[in-house]
C-alpha positions as CSV (number, residue, x, y, z in Angstrom):
1,X,105.2,92.7,87.0
2,X,107.1,89.9,87.8
3,X,109.5,87.0,86.1
4,X,108.7,83.3,85.2
5,X,112.0,82.3,87.5
6,X,111.0,84.2,90.7
7,X,109.9,82.6,93.7
8,X,106.9,83.3,95.6
9,X,106.3,82.8,99.6
10,X,103.2,82.7,101.0
11,X,102.7,83.6,104.9
12,X,100.1,83.4,107.0
13,X,101.0,86.5,109.6
14,X,98.8,85.5,112.4
15,X,99.8,81.9,112.3
16,X,104.0,82.3,111.5
17,X,105.5,82.4,114.5
18,X,104.1,82.5,118.1
19,X,104.1,86.3,118.2
20,X,102.1,86.4,115.2
21,X,103.0,89.9,114.2
22,X,104.4,92.2,111.6
23,X,108.1,92.5,113.8
24,X,108.5,88.3,114.1
25,X,108.4,88.7,110.5
26,X,110.8,91.0,109.9
27,X,113.2,89.0,112.3
28,X,112.8,86.0,109.8
29,X,113.2,87.9,107.1
30,X,116.8,87.1,106.5
31,X,116.3,83.7,106.5
32,X,113.5,83.9,103.9
33,X,115.8,85.5,101.5
34,X,118.8,83.5,102.4
35,X,115.9,80.9,101.0
36,X,116.2,82.1,97.3
37,X,112.9,84.3,97.9
38,X,111.8,86.9,95.8
39,X,108.2,87.6,96.4
40,X,106.8,87.5,99.8
41,X,102.7,87.3,99.6
42,X,101.0,87.9,102.7
43,X,97.6,86.7,103.7
44,X,94.7,89.3,104.5
45,X,95.9,91.7,107.1
46,X,92.5,93.7,107.8
47,X,91.0,93.6,110.8
48,X,88.3,90.9,110.7
49,X,84.4,90.8,111.2
50,X,83.1,90.0,114.8
51,X,79.6,89.3,113.2
52,X,79.3,85.6,112.6
53,X,83.0,84.9,113.1
54,X,84.3,81.7,112.6
55,X,86.0,79.7,115.4
56,X,87.5,82.6,118.4
57,X,90.0,84.2,116.1
58,X,87.8,84.4,112.5
59,X,88.8,84.1,108.8
60,X,91.2,86.6,107.3
61,X,88.9,86.5,104.2
62,X,86.5,88.0,106.1
63,X,87.7,91.4,106.2
64,X,85.4,94.2,108.4
65,X,87.7,97.3,107.0
66,X,89.7,97.4,103.6
67,X,92.1,100.2,105.1
68,X,92.5,98.7,108.9
69,X,95.3,96.1,110.1
70,X,94.2,93.4,112.6
71,X,95.3,94.7,116.0
72,X,97.0,91.7,116.8
73,X,99.6,92.1,113.7
74,X,100.9,95.6,114.9
75,X,100.5,99.1,113.3
76,X,100.6,100.9,110.5
77,X,104.1,101.8,111.0
78,X,104.8,97.9,111.7
79,X,103.7,97.3,108.7
80,X,105.8,100.1,106.4
81,X,108.3,98.8,108.4
82,X,108.1,95.2,106.8
83,X,107.9,96.6,103.5
84,X,111.0,98.2,103.7
85,X,113.2,95.8,105.6
86,X,111.6,93.3,102.4
87,X,112.5,95.9,100.0
88,X,116.3,96.3,101.3
89,X,116.7,92.2,101.0
90,X,115.9,92.8,97.5
91,X,112.3,90.9,97.4
92,X,109.2,92.1,96.9
93,X,106.2,91.9,98.9
94,X,102.3,91.5,97.8
95,X,98.9,91.4,99.7
96,X,96.2,89.5,99.8
97,X,92.8,91.2,98.7
98,X,89.7,90.0,99.0
99,X,87.1,91.7,97.1
100,X,84.5,89.3,96.1
101,X,83.5,89.3,99.4
102,X,83.3,91.4,103.3
103,X,82.6,90.3,106.7
104,X,78.4,91.2,107.2
105,X,79.6,93.9,109.9
106,X,82.2,95.3,107.2
107,X,81.9,99.6,107.7
108,X,81.5,99.4,103.9
109,X,77.9,98.3,104.5
110,X,76.7,101.2,106.7
111,X,78.4,103.6,104.4
112,X,77.5,101.8,101.1
113,X,74.5,99.3,101.3
114,X,74.3,99.6,97.6
115,X,77.7,98.4,96.8
116,X,76.2,94.7,97.8
117,X,74.8,92.1,95.9
118,X,71.4,91.0,97.3
119,X,69.4,88.1,96.4
120,X,65.4,88.8,96.9
121,X,66.1,91.9,98.7
122,X,68.9,90.3,101.2
123,X,72.0,90.1,101.9
124,X,74.2,87.0,101.0
125,X,76.6,85.3,98.6
126,X,76.2,84.1,94.6
127,X,77.7,80.8,95.6
128,X,77.5,78.5,98.3
129,X,76.3,79.6,102.0
130,X,79.2,81.3,104.2
131,X,78.2,82.4,107.3
132,X,80.9,84.7,108.0
133,X,81.0,87.0,104.5
134,X,78.8,88.7,102.4
135,X,79.3,89.8,98.8
136,X,79.9,92.8,97.1
137,X,78.6,94.2,93.7
138,X,81.8,94.7,91.9
139,X,80.0,94.9,88.7
140,X,78.8,98.7,90.0
141,X,81.7,101.6,88.7
142,X,80.8,102.6,92.3
143,X,82.3,99.7,93.9
144,X,85.1,99.7,91.6
145,X,86.2,103.2,92.4
146,X,86.3,102.4,96.4
147,X,88.3,99.0,95.7
148,X,90.9,100.8,93.5
149,X,91.1,103.3,96.3
150,X,91.9,100.4,98.1
151,X,95.0,99.1,96.4
152,X,96.2,102.7,95.5
153,X,96.1,103.1,99.5
154,X,98.0,99.7,99.9
155,X,100.7,100.9,97.3
156,X,101.2,104.1,99.1
157,X,102.3,101.6,102.0
158,X,104.7,99.8,100.3
159,X,104.0,96.7,98.7
160,X,104.7,96.0,95.5
161,X,101.3,94.1,94.4
162,X,98.5,92.2,94.9
163,X,97.2,88.5,94.8
164,X,93.5,88.4,94.2
165,X,91.3,86.2,96.5
166,X,89.0,83.5,93.7
167,X,89.9,86.6,90.9
168,X,87.9,84.2,88.6
169,X,84.7,85.1,90.2
170,X,84.9,89.2,90.5
171,X,84.4,90.8,86.8
172,X,87.5,91.2,84.4
173,X,86.3,94.5,83.8
174,X,86.9,95.7,87.2
175,X,90.7,94.0,87.0
176,X,90.8,95.6,83.8
177,X,90.3,99.4,85.2
178,X,92.8,98.5,88.0
179,X,95.6,97.2,85.9
180,X,95.1,100.7,83.8
181,X,95.1,103.2,86.7
182,X,97.7,101.6,88.8
183,X,100.2,100.6,85.4
184,X,101.9,97.0,84.3
185,X,104.6,97.7,87.3
186,X,102.1,96.3,90.0
187,X,102.4,92.7,90.9
188,X,98.8,90.9,89.6
189,X,98.1,87.4,91.3
190,X,95.3,85.9,90.3
191,X,93.6,83.0,92.5
192,X,92.2,81.1,89.5
193,X,89.7,78.1,89.6
194,X,90.0,74.5,88.9
195,X,88.4,73.5,85.5
196,X,85.8,71.8,87.2
197,X,84.8,75.1,89.3
198,X,84.3,77.0,86.4
199,X,82.2,74.6,84.5
200,X,79.5,74.1,87.6
201,X,79.6,77.6,87.6
202,X,79.0,78.3,84.2
203,X,76.6,75.8,84.2
204,X,74.4,77.0,87.0
205,X,74.5,80.9,85.1
206,X,77.3,82.6,87.7
207,X,79.7,84.9,86.4
208,X,83.5,83.2,86.1
209,X,86.2,84.5,83.9
210,X,88.4,81.9,81.5
211,X,91.9,81.6,82.0
212,X,92.8,82.8,78.6
213,X,90.6,85.7,78.8
214,X,92.7,86.7,82.0
215,X,96.5,87.0,80.7
216,X,96.4,90.5,79.7
217,X,95.3,91.8,82.9
218,X,97.4,89.3,84.9
219,X,100.9,88.9,85.8
220,X,100.3,85.4,86.8
221,X,97.3,82.7,88.0
222,X,97.5,79.7,89.9
223,X,98.0,76.2,88.6
224,X,94.7,75.1,89.7
225,X,94.6,73.5,86.1
226,X,96.2,70.7,86.9
227,X,96.6,70.8,91.1
228,X,93.5,69.2,91.4
229,X,94.3,66.2,89.3
230,X,97.7,65.6,90.4
231,X,96.5,65.8,94.1
232,X,93.8,63.2,93.2
233,X,96.9,61.3,91.7
234,X,98.5,61.5,94.8
235,X,95.6,60.8,97.4
236,X,93.3,58.4,95.4
237,X,95.5,57.0,93.2
238,X,94.1,58.1,90.0
239,X,96.0,58.2,86.4
240,X,98.9,60.3,85.5
241,X,97.3,60.8,82.3
242,X,94.7,63.8,83.0
243,X,98.0,65.7,84.0
244,X,99.7,65.0,81.6
245,X,97.2,65.9,78.8
246,X,96.9,69.1,80.4
247,X,100.7,69.9,80.4
248,X,100.9,69.0,76.8
249,X,98.4,71.9,76.5
250,X,100.6,74.9,74.8
251,X,100.1,77.9,77.6
252,X,101.1,81.2,77.7
253,X,99.9,81.5,80.7
254,X,102.5,82.1,83.6
255,X,101.6,80.2,86.4
256,X,102.3,80.7,90.3
257,X,102.7,76.6,90.7
258,X,102.0,75.5,94.5
259,X,101.4,72.5,95.8
260,X,100.7,73.5,98.8
261,X,98.3,76.2,100.6
262,X,96.4,77.9,103.3
263,X,93.1,75.9,101.4
264,X,95.0,72.7,100.5
265,X,96.5,69.8,102.9
266,X,100.3,70.0,103.3
267,X,102.0,67.9,101.0
268,X,104.3,66.3,103.5
269,X,101.1,65.2,105.4
270,X,99.7,64.1,101.9
271,X,102.6,61.9,101.0
272,X,103.3,60.6,104.6
273,X,106.5,62.1,104.8
274,X,107.7,59.8,102.2
275,X,110.8,62.1,101.6
276,X,111.6,60.7,98.0
277,X,108.2,60.3,96.8
278,X,108.2,64.2,98.7
279,X,111.7,65.0,97.0
280,X,110.1,64.1,93.2
281,X,107.1,66.0,93.6
282,X,109.2,69.5,94.7
283,X,111.4,68.7,91.9
284,X,108.6,68.3,89.4
285,X,106.8,71.4,90.2
286,X,110.5,73.6,90.3
287,X,111.1,72.2,87.1
288,X,107.4,73.5,85.4
289,X,107.8,76.6,83.3
290,X,106.3,79.2,86.1
291,X,106.5,80.3,89.6
292,X,107.7,78.1,92.3
293,X,105.2,78.9,95.7
294,X,106.0,77.6,98.6
295,X,103.9,78.0,101.4
296,X,105.9,78.8,104.8
297,X,106.6,75.6,106.5
298,X,107.0,73.8,103.4
299,X,110.6,74.3,103.0
300,X,111.2,72.0,105.7
301,X,108.5,69.3,105.3
302,X,106.2,70.4,108.0
303,X,103.3,68.4,108.3
304,X,100.6,70.6,110.3
305,X,98.4,72.9,108.3
306,X,97.7,75.9,110.4
307,X,94.1,76.5,111.2
308,X,92.1,79.1,109.3
309,X,90.2,80.7,111.9
310,X,92.2,79.9,115.1
311,X,95.4,81.0,116.4
312,X,97.7,77.6,115.3
313,X,101.1,78.4,114.5
314,X,103.3,76.9,112.6
315,X,105.3,74.3,114.5
316,X,109.2,75.0,113.4
317,X,110.5,72.8,114.9
318,X,109.4,70.2,112.9
319,X,112.5,71.1,110.3
320,X,113.6,68.6,107.9
321,X,116.8,70.3,107.4
322,X,117.1,68.0,104.0
323,X,114.2,69.1,102.6
324,X,115.4,72.3,103.2
325,X,118.5,72.1,101.5
326,X,116.5,70.5,98.6
327,X,113.9,73.2,98.2
328,X,117.4,75.8,98.4
329,X,118.4,73.9,95.8
330,X,115.9,73.8,93.3
331,X,115.4,77.6,94.0
332,X,118.9,78.2,92.7
333,X,118.3,76.1,89.8
334,X,115.3,78.0,89.0
335,X,116.9,81.3,89.2
336,X,119.4,80.0,86.6
337,X,116.4,79.2,84.1
338,X,116.6,81.8,81.2
339,X,113.9,79.9,79.5
340,X,111.0,82.3,78.1
341,X,108.8,80.5,76.2
342,X,106.2,78.7,78.3
343,X,104.9,76.5,76.1
344,X,108.3,74.7,74.9
345,X,107.7,72.0,77.2
346,X,107.3,68.2,75.9
347,X,105.7,65.9,78.9
348,X,105.0,62.2,78.5
349,X,104.1,59.2,81.1
350,X,107.0,56.5,81.1
351,X,105.2,54.5,83.6
352,X,102.2,54.5,85.7
353,X,104.1,56.6,88.0
354,X,106.7,57.8,85.8
355,X,107.0,61.4,84.1
356,X,109.4,62.7,81.7
357,X,109.4,66.7,80.4
358,X,111.6,68.0,77.9
359,X,112.6,72.0,78.4
360,X,115.3,73.1,76.0
361,X,118.4,71.2,76.4
362,X,117.6,69.5,79.7
363,X,115.3,66.8,80.5
364,X,113.5,66.2,84.1
365,X,112.3,62.4,85.3
366,X,110.0,62.2,88.1
367,X,108.8,58.6,90.0
368,X,105.9,59.4,91.6
369,X,105.5,55.8,93.0
370,X,107.1,54.0,95.9
371,X,109.3,51.4,93.9
372,X,112.0,52.4,91.6
373,X,111.8,52.8,87.6
374,X,113.9,51.7,84.7
375,X,114.0,53.8,81.6
376,X,116.2,54.2,78.7
377,X,116.2,57.6,76.9
378,X,119.4,57.3,74.7
379,X,123.0,56.7,74.2
380,X,124.4,60.0,76.1
381,X,125.7,61.3,79.1
382,X,123.8,63.5,81.0
383,X,125.1,65.7,83.9
384,X,122.1,65.4,86.8
385,X,121.8,69.2,88.4
386,X,120.2,67.5,91.1
387,X,123.4,65.6,92.0
388,X,126.2,66.5,90.2
389,X,127.0,63.6,88.7
390,X,127.2,62.1,85.1
391,X,124.0,59.5,84.1
392,X,124.2,57.0,81.5
393,X,121.1,57.8,79.6
394,X,120.7,54.2,78.2
395,X,120.6,52.3,81.7
396,X,118.9,54.6,84.4
397,X,117.1,53.7,87.9
398,X,115.0,55.9,88.9
399,X,114.0,56.4,92.5
400,X,115.2,60.0,93.2
401,X,114.4,63.0,90.7
402,X,116.8,63.8,87.9
403,X,117.1,67.1,86.0
404,X,119.6,66.2,83.3
405,X,121.5,68.1,80.7
406,X,123.3,66.5,78.1
407,X,127.1,66.5,78.5
408,X,128.7,68.2,76.3
409,X,132.3,66.3,76.6
């Protein structure tokens, strides 16, 4: 279990550095801790399948053996040390688990072919036709037994929990069992899916779990319920109203709020490195209830997203120290945020590109456009927590984001 103000930091082990191994991540832990990270999330570390591999290095989401470690990352001892050093610094570590599918040459296929999904007697995928993976049949109790044994194994190695890939498409009954057997202390983060994909799955007769049904089982879910709408606004100029409408809906779900990850474009690239718009987007996602989610490199405004199928390290020379300092400030403010209610925000549009969020005694004002906006929020003086300056509520010209607290003096 984790808290609503904890910061999650996603690492692609192969591409986190030129060395691309656990030892190099260990050496980076003090910097990550200094940023204010609470939970390190590692993308899959298992040996990658050879059969139908995409690219030279292959997708880490095409596992050949759930109990293995990809040899380029290091040894089991290295991984155990990574967990230990993470804990020494007061952080937690979670591991990506891909239980919807495996590589076509996973060792499990030879040992237990009955654990797999078949269509007309042939191995395949329920949704899509991805050549480098085949689906598991997680409705089977014996498949569930095996996968729970995988979770137990990695907990024994030192992890604090798991991020479950495409969790929405895996039977909730499995996660309910795993939660009951492993206990509430183990972190369960669900990669839930966006609403349009859920609706498509349902229309085609495929299994999919509604977000609200996942609440009792998972600690947090992805923010894909509004992510695509916000991306559409930034990328194509779609209306922000769709984002506001979603955020207005009361929710008791704790969200892992990302603006980028290994599947999606870097925010700095999406915004053409417009630092003012970048700061507004970052301040917005940190201000929302839930856990801020940083994809390694995002803290410096890195533009290039590492390739999933190749060796393609983060360019740590592409550093924007101003963005780093700003994110560090946002992390610090998040850690001071003691609000518990997840549905206690008021969201409104005050302009085409302007968003206002009220949360407790705070007001967040965000301008996602490229022109200053004028607004009046009443005859009060406010302390701007992002600039440590006093703001007159009647005469605001908004370019940079503002997080305002009513000045009691």
